[in-house]
N, CA, C and O atoms as a GROMACS GRO file, in nm:
protein
  324
    1VAL      N    1   0.403   9.597  -0.974
    1VAL     CA    2   0.467   9.477  -0.923
    1VAL      C    3   0.559   9.424  -1.033
    1VAL      O    4   0.516   9.402  -1.146
    2ALA      N    5   0.686   9.405  -0.997
    2ALA     CA    6   0.784   9.348  -1.090
    2ALA      C    7   0.822   9.210  -1.041
    2ALA      O    8   0.852   9.190  -0.923
    3ILE      N    9   0.822   9.114  -1.132
    3ILE     CA   10   0.864   8.978  -1.099
    3ILE      C   11   0.992   8.951  -1.177
    3ILE      O   12   0.993   8.956  -1.300
    4THR      N   13   1.100   8.922  -1.104
    4THR     CA   14   1.229   8.901  -1.167
    4THR      C   15   1.278   8.759  -1.141
    4THR      O   16   1.234   8.693  -1.047
    5GLY      N   17   1.370   8.714  -1.224
    5GLY     CA   18   1.429   8.582  -1.208
    5GLY      C   19   1.564   8.591  -1.140
    5GLY      O   20   1.630   8.695  -1.145
    6GLN      N   21   1.605   8.483  -1.078
    6GLN     CA   22   1.731   8.476  -1.005
    6GLN      C   23   1.795   8.340  -1.034
    6GLN      O   24   1.726   8.247  -1.078
    7VAL      N   25   1.924   8.328  -1.009
    7VAL     CA   26   1.990   8.198  -1.022
    7VAL      C   27   1.929   8.101  -0.921
    7VAL      O   28   1.859   8.143  -0.830
    8ALA      N   29   1.954   7.973  -0.938
    8ALA     CA   30   1.902   7.872  -0.845
    8ALA      C   31   1.947   7.901  -0.702
    8ALA      O   32   2.053   7.960  -0.680
    9ARG      N   33   1.866   7.860  -0.606
    9ARG     CA   34   1.895   7.889  -0.465
    9ARG      C   35   2.034   7.844  -0.423
    9ARG      O   36   2.101   7.914  -0.347
   10ARG      N   37   2.078   7.728  -0.470
   10ARG     CA   38   2.210   7.677  -0.429
   10ARG      C   39   2.324   7.764  -0.480
   10ARG      O   40   2.435   7.757  -0.428
   11ALA      N   41   2.299   7.847  -0.583
   11ALA     CA   42   2.403   7.932  -0.641
   11ALA      C   43   2.400   8.075  -0.587
   11ALA      O   44   2.492   8.152  -0.614
   12ILE      N   45   2.299   8.110  -0.511
   12ILE     CA   46   2.290   8.246  -0.457
   12ILE      C   47   2.406   8.268  -0.360
   12ILE      O   48   2.432   8.186  -0.272
   13GLY      N   49   2.475   8.379  -0.378
   13GLY     CA   50   2.588   8.412  -0.292
   13GLY      C   51   2.720   8.354  -0.337
   13GLY      O   52   2.822   8.372  -0.270
   14SER      N   53   2.721   8.283  -0.450
   14SER     CA   54   2.845   8.220  -0.497
   14SER      C   55   2.908   8.297  -0.613
   14SER      O   56   3.003   8.248  -0.675
   15ASP      N   57   2.855   8.415  -0.644
   15ASP     CA   58   2.902   8.496  -0.757
   15ASP      C   59   2.884   8.420  -0.888
   15ASP      O   60   2.968   8.427  -0.978
   16ALA      N   61   2.773   8.348  -0.897
   16ALA     CA   62   2.742   8.267  -1.015
   16ALA      C   63   2.718   8.356  -1.137
   16ALA      O   64   2.686   8.474  -1.124
   17PHE      N   65   2.733   8.297  -1.256
   17PHE     CA   66   2.707   8.369  -1.381
   17PHE      C   67   2.564   8.421  -1.381
   17PHE      O   68   2.470   8.345  -1.356
   18GLN      N   69   2.547   8.547  -1.408
   18GLN     CA   70   2.420   8.618  -1.414
   18GLN      C   71   2.351   8.634  -1.278
   18GLN      O   72   2.234   8.671  -1.273
   19GLU      N   73   2.421   8.606  -1.168
   19GLU     CA   74   2.363   8.633  -1.037
   19GLU      C   75   2.366   8.783  -1.012
   19GLU      O   76   2.466   8.849  -1.042
   20ALA      N   77   2.259   8.836  -0.959
   20ALA     CA   78   2.253   8.978  -0.924
   20ALA      C   79   2.178   8.991  -0.792
   20ALA      O   80   2.083   8.918  -0.765
   21ALA      N   81   2.222   9.084  -0.712
   21ALA     CA   82   2.156   9.110  -0.583
   21ALA      C   83   2.035   9.200  -0.609
   21ALA      O   84   2.031   9.315  -0.565
   22THR      N   85   1.938   9.145  -0.679
   22THR     CA   86   1.823   9.223  -0.725
   22THR      C   87   1.746   9.286  -0.609
   22THR      O   88   1.712   9.404  -0.615
   23THR      N   89   1.718   9.209  -0.506
   23THR     CA   90   1.642   9.266  -0.394
   23THR      C   91   1.722   9.376  -0.325
   23THR      O   92   1.665   9.477  -0.285
   24GLY      N   93   1.851   9.357  -0.310
   24GLY     CA   94   1.934   9.460  -0.248
   24GLY      C   95   1.943   9.586  -0.332
   24GLY      O   96   1.936   9.697  -0.279
   25MET      N   97   1.957   9.569  -0.463
   25MET     CA   98   1.966   9.685  -0.552
   25MET      C   99   1.835   9.762  -0.559
   25MET      O  100   1.835   9.884  -0.579
   26SER      N  101   1.724   9.693  -0.542
   26SER     CA  102   1.594   9.759  -0.556
   26SER      C  103   1.540   9.817  -0.425
   26SER      O  104   1.437   9.883  -0.425
   27MET      N  105   1.610   9.793  -0.314
   27MET     CA  106   1.561   9.841  -0.184
   27MET      C  107   1.532   9.991  -0.181
   27MET      O  108   1.437  10.035  -0.117
   28HIS      N  109   1.614  10.068  -0.251
   28HIS     CA  110   1.601  10.213  -0.244
   28HIS      C  111   1.499  10.271  -0.341
   28HIS      O  112   1.468  10.390  -0.335
   29CYS      N  113   1.447  10.188  -0.431
   29CYS     CA  114   1.351  10.240  -0.529
   29CYS      C  115   1.220  10.162  -0.530
   29CYS      O  116   1.138  10.180  -0.620
   30THR      N  117   1.200  10.074  -0.432
   30THR     CA  118   1.074  10.001  -0.421
   30THR      C  119   1.016  10.018  -0.281
   30THR      O  120   1.088  10.048  -0.186
   31LYS      N  121   0.889   9.998  -0.272
   31LYS     CA  122   0.823  10.000  -0.142
   31LYS      C  123   0.860   9.875  -0.064
   31LYS      O  124   0.872   9.878   0.058
   32HIS      N  125   0.876   9.764  -0.135
   32HIS     CA  126   0.911   9.636  -0.073
   32HIS      C  127   0.972   9.546  -0.179
   32HIS      O  128   0.930   9.549  -0.295
   33SER      N  129   1.070   9.466  -0.140
   33SER     CA  130   1.124   9.365  -0.232
   33SER      C  131   1.149   9.238  -0.153
   33SER      O  132   1.189   9.242  -0.037
   34VAL      N  133   1.123   9.124  -0.218
   34VAL     CA  134   1.132   8.995  -0.150
   34VAL      C  135   1.195   8.891  -0.241
   34VAL      O  136   1.168   8.888  -0.362
   35LEU      N  137   1.278   8.805  -0.183
   35LEU     CA  138   1.333   8.689  -0.252
   35LEU      C  139   1.253   8.568  -0.206
   35LEU      O  140   1.254   8.535  -0.087
   36VAL      N  141   1.185   8.502  -0.298
   36VAL     CA  142   1.107   8.383  -0.263
   36VAL      C  143   1.205   8.268  -0.239
   36VAL      O  144   1.289   8.240  -0.324
   37THR      N  145   1.195   8.203  -0.123
   37THR     CA  146   1.288   8.095  -0.089
   37THR      C  147   1.221   7.958  -0.080
   37THR      O  148   1.288   7.858  -0.057
   38ASP      N  149   1.090   7.954  -0.099
   38ASP     CA  150   1.015   7.829  -0.089
   38ASP      C  151   0.911   7.826  -0.201
   38ASP      O  152   0.834   7.921  -0.214
   39PRO      N  153   0.906   7.721  -0.282
   39PRO     CA  154   0.808   7.715  -0.390
   39PRO      C  155   0.665   7.739  -0.343
   39PRO      O  156   0.586   7.802  -0.414
   40ASP      N  157   0.631   7.690  -0.226
   40ASP     CA  158   0.495   7.709  -0.175
   40ASP      C  159   0.467   7.853  -0.134
   40ASP      O  160   0.353   7.886  -0.101
   41GLY      N  161   0.567   7.940  -0.134
   41GLY     CA  162   0.549   8.078  -0.094
   41GLY      C  163   0.521   8.174  -0.209
   41GLY      O  164   0.501   8.293  -0.186
   42ILE      N  165   0.519   8.124  -0.333
   42ILE     CA  166   0.499   8.212  -0.448
   42ILE      C  167   0.363   8.280  -0.443
   42ILE      O  168   0.355   8.402  -0.459
   43ALA      N  169   0.256   8.204  -0.423
   43ALA     CA  170   0.121   8.263  -0.423
   43ALA      C  171   0.108   8.369  -0.315
   43ALA      O  172   0.053   8.476  -0.340
   44ASP      N  173   0.158   8.342  -0.196
   44ASP     CA  174   0.150   8.440  -0.088
   44ASP      C  175   0.233   8.563  -0.119
   44ASP      O  176   0.191   8.675  -0.089
   45ALA      N  177   0.350   8.545  -0.180
   45ALA     CA  178   0.436   8.658  -0.215
   45ALA      C  179   0.368   8.748  -0.317
   45ALA      O  180   0.374   8.871  -0.306
   46VAL      N  181   0.303   8.688  -0.416
   46VAL     CA  182   0.233   8.767  -0.518
   46VAL      C  183   0.114   8.840  -0.456
   46VAL      O  184   0.093   8.958  -0.483
   47HIS      N  185   0.038   8.770  -0.375
   47HIS     CA  186  -0.078   8.832  -0.308
   47HIS      C  187  -0.032   8.950  -0.221
   47HIS      O  188  -0.090   9.058  -0.228
   48GLN      N  189   0.072   8.929  -0.142
   48GLN     CA  190   0.123   9.036  -0.055
   48GLN      C  191   0.178   9.152  -0.137
   48GLN      O  192   0.159   9.268  -0.100
   49ALA      N  193   0.246   9.122  -0.247
   49ALA     CA  194   0.303   9.227  -0.331
   49ALA      C  195   0.196   9.320  -0.386
   49ALA      O  196   0.210   9.442  -0.381
   50PHE      N  197   0.088   9.263  -0.438
   50PHE     CA  198  -0.018   9.347  -0.493
   50PHE      C  199  -0.089   9.424  -0.382
   50PHE      O  200  -0.131   9.538  -0.403
   51HIS      N  201  -0.103   9.364  -0.265
   51HIS     CA  202  -0.164   9.434  -0.152
   51HIS      C  203  -0.076   9.553  -0.111
   51HIS      O  204  -0.126   9.664  -0.096
   52LEU      N  205   0.054   9.530  -0.094
   52LEU     CA  206   0.144   9.638  -0.053
   52LEU      C  207   0.153   9.748  -0.159
   52LEU      O  208   0.158   9.866  -0.125
   53ALA      N  209   0.155   9.709  -0.285
   53ALA     CA  210   0.168   9.806  -0.393
   53ALA      C  211   0.048   9.898  -0.405
   53ALA      O  212   0.059  10.011  -0.451
   54SER      N  213  -0.068   9.849  -0.363
   54SER     CA  214  -0.192   9.925  -0.386
   54SER      C  215  -0.255   9.983  -0.260
   54SER      O  216  -0.360  10.046  -0.269
   55THR      N  217  -0.195   9.965  -0.143
   55THR     CA  218  -0.251  10.020  -0.020
   55THR      C  219  -0.156  10.122   0.040
   55THR      O  220  -0.036  10.122   0.012
   56GLY      N  221  -0.213  10.209   0.124
   56GLY     CA  222  -0.131  10.313   0.184
   56GLY      C  223  -0.072  10.400   0.076
   56GLY      O  224  -0.138  10.431  -0.024
   57ARG      N  225   0.052  10.438   0.093
   57ARG     CA  226   0.120  10.513  -0.012
   57ARG      C  227   0.162  10.411  -0.118
   57ARG      O  228   0.250  10.329  -0.096
   58ARG      N  229   0.098  10.418  -0.234
   58ARG     CA  230   0.123  10.319  -0.339
   58ARG      C  231   0.266  10.329  -0.390
   58ARG      O  232   0.326  10.436  -0.392
   59GLY      N  233   0.320  10.215  -0.432
   59GLY     CA  234   0.455  10.215  -0.485
   59GLY      C  235   0.493  10.080  -0.541
   59GLY      O  236   0.421   9.982  -0.525
   60PRO      N  237   0.609  10.075  -0.608
   60PRO     CA  238   0.653   9.951  -0.672
   60PRO      C  239   0.697   9.846  -0.571
   60PRO      O  240   0.754   9.878  -0.467
   61VAL      N  241   0.669   9.721  -0.604
   61VAL     CA  242   0.708   9.606  -0.522
   61VAL      C  243   0.775   9.505  -0.615
   61VAL      O  244   0.729   9.484  -0.727
   62LEU      N  245   0.883   9.444  -0.568
   62LEU     CA  246   0.959   9.349  -0.649
   62LEU      C  247   0.956   9.210  -0.585
   62LEU      O  248   0.974   9.196  -0.464
   63ILE      N  249   0.932   9.109  -0.668
   63ILE     CA  250   0.938   8.969  -0.625
   63ILE      C  251   1.048   8.903  -0.707
   63ILE      O  252   1.039   8.899  -0.830
   64ASP      N  253   1.151   8.851  -0.641
   64ASP     CA  254   1.263   8.785  -0.708
   64ASP      C  255   1.248   8.634  -0.685
   64ASP      O  256   1.243   8.588  -0.571
   65ILE      N  257   1.241   8.558  -0.794
   65ILE     CA  258   1.216   8.414  -0.783
   65ILE      C  259   1.332   8.336  -0.845
   65ILE      O  260   1.359   8.349  -0.964
   66PRO      N  261   1.401   8.254  -0.764
   66PRO     CA  262   1.511   8.173  -0.816
   66PRO      C  263   1.465   8.072  -0.923
   66PRO      O  264   1.350   8.027  -0.922
   67LYS      N  265   1.557   8.040  -1.013
   67LYS     CA  266   1.528   7.952  -1.127
   67LYS      C  267   1.473   7.816  -1.084
   67LYS      O  268   1.380   7.765  -1.147
   68ASP      N  269   1.529   7.756  -0.979
   68ASP     CA  270   1.482   7.624  -0.938
   68ASP      C  271   1.341   7.629  -0.880
   68ASP      O  272   1.267   7.531  -0.889
   69ILE      N  273   1.304   7.742  -0.822
   69ILE     CA  274   1.167   7.756  -0.771
   69ILE      C  275   1.070   7.776  -0.888
   69ILE      O  276   0.959   7.723  -0.885
   70LEU      N  277   1.113   7.851  -0.990
   70LEU     CA  278   1.028   7.870  -1.108
   70LEU      C  279   0.998   7.737  -1.177
   70LEU      O  280   0.892   7.722  -1.238
   71ALA      N  281   1.090   7.643  -1.169
   71ALA     CA  282   1.072   7.513  -1.234
   71ALA      C  283   0.996   7.413  -1.146
   71ALA      O  284   0.966   7.302  -1.191
   72SER      N  285   0.965   7.450  -1.024
   72SER     CA  286   0.898   7.359  -0.930
   72SER      C  287   0.749   7.349  -0.959
   72SER      O  288   0.687   7.442  -1.010
   73GLU      N  289   0.692   7.235  -0.925
   73GLU     CA  290   0.548   7.218  -0.929
   73GLU      C  291   0.495   7.232  -0.787
   73GLU      O  292   0.550   7.174  -0.694
   74VAL      N  293   0.389   7.309  -0.773
   74VAL     CA  294   0.329   7.330  -0.641
   74VAL      C  295   0.178   7.316  -0.651
   74VAL      O  296   0.120   7.328  -0.759
   75GLU      N  297   0.116   7.291  -0.539
   75GLU     CA  298  -0.030   7.290  -0.533
   75GLU      C  299  -0.077   7.433  -0.516
   75GLU      O  300  -0.023   7.508  -0.434
   76TRP      N  301  -0.178   7.471  -0.593
   76TRP     CA  302  -0.234   7.605  -0.584
   76TRP      C  303  -0.328   7.614  -0.465
   76TRP      O  304  -0.406   7.523  -0.440
   77HIS      N  305  -0.318   7.724  -0.393
   77HIS     CA  306  -0.416   7.754  -0.288
   77HIS      C  307  -0.445   7.903  -0.295
   77HIS      O  308  -0.355   7.984  -0.318
   78GLN      N  309  -0.568   7.936  -0.276
   78GLN     CA  310  -0.611   8.076  -0.281
   78GLN      C  311  -0.569   8.144  -0.151
   78GLN      O  312  -0.612   8.101  -0.043
   79PRO      N  313  -0.486   8.249  -0.158
   79PRO     CA  314  -0.448   8.320  -0.035
   79PRO      C  315  -0.569   8.386   0.030
   79PRO      O  316  -0.665   8.424  -0.038
   80GLU      N  317  -0.562   8.400   0.160
   80GLU     CA  318  -0.668   8.470   0.233
   80GLU      C  319  -0.668   8.617   0.193
   80GLU      O  320  -0.562   8.675   0.173
   81PRO      N  321  -0.788   8.678   0.180
   81PRO     CA  322  -0.793   8.821   0.143
   81PRO      C  323  -0.739   8.912   0.251
   81PRO      O  324  -0.738   9.034   0.234
   0.00000   0.00000   0.00000
């Protein structure tokens, strides 16, 4: 599982400095890649990534998290198994 950073959500698609289409570039070399768009979705994205990476035909999974989401405070909840 690879966790990468992205520019803030408001800058995605604007050709911002250091913006990269990470999920698009990784589509061909990962089992799954996801751009987190909601701070409350981080825990579920991580849980799903490890599940996908380790079940069936194992393979790499990428989670791309925008800068503004990384700076957000969220309530922790344990994802369902």
